[in-house]
N, C-alpha and C positions, 0 to 999 in steps of 0.2 A: 294137152299136148305140149304146149310152151311150157306149163308148171313142171311137167316130167322131165324136160331139157333142162330147165333151169335147177331142179334139184340135183340131178345129175352133176352139175358144175359147182355144187356148194363144195364138196369135199375139196377138189384141187384147188380152188381159188381160196379157201379157209386156211388150209395147212401148207406150209412151205415145204416140209418133208414128205416123202413118198409115204402112202398110208400103212403098206405092210411089206414085211421081208420079201415076199414074192415079188413085188415090184423090182426090188434092187437084182434079183436074179434076172428079170426081163432086161432092166438096164443094162446088165453085164452081156447077156446074149445080144442085144442090138449092137452094142460095142463091138462085140465080136464079129456080128455080120458086117458091120460097117468097116473094119479094118481088114479083114480076111475074105469077106464073101460067104463064109460057112461059120457054123455055130462049133464051138468046142466040145460041146456033149453029141456025139454023132446019132443018139437015139431020140433027141427032141426035135419035133418037126418044126422045120425053118419057115414056113407059110407066113406065120404072123409076123416074123422079122422081115421077110420080103416086102409085106403090106406096107408096115409102117417106115422100114429102112429107105426105100426108095424116095419117098417125099423128105425123109430127113436128109437124105444126101443131096437131093436135086434143089432144095430151098437153102440149105445150110444152117437147118435149125439143130439146136442144142439136142442131144440124145435124152438128157434128164427132162426138158420140158416136155418133148414127145411122149416119153413114157409117162409123165405126172399127167397128161392129159388125154391118154390115148384111152384109157377106160371109160372116161366121160364121153369123148367121142363116139366111141364104138356103142356105148348104151343109149346116146343121144339117137344114134343112127337106128338102134333097134326100136326106140319109142316112135321116131317117124316113120319108120317101115310098118310097124303096127297100126300107127293111126291111119294111114294111106291103104292099109287092106280093111 
């Protein structure tokens, strides 16, 4: 279990840039949600940005760093929940 969590963190800790172009779309959507409370694309589901947007706003975290580690955190959560089952 610990090995799986560490493997998920290798990517964000190794590279400074976001891993793929889709992550930059997520960064823009998070910035939209933080600025206006909604997404500029009306057909994209906003639930993911509600989940990562509230801690970003509450703790004053940089949106870039939140998006950079969001995949690893959610992936580690999946590993931990699978292990607990």
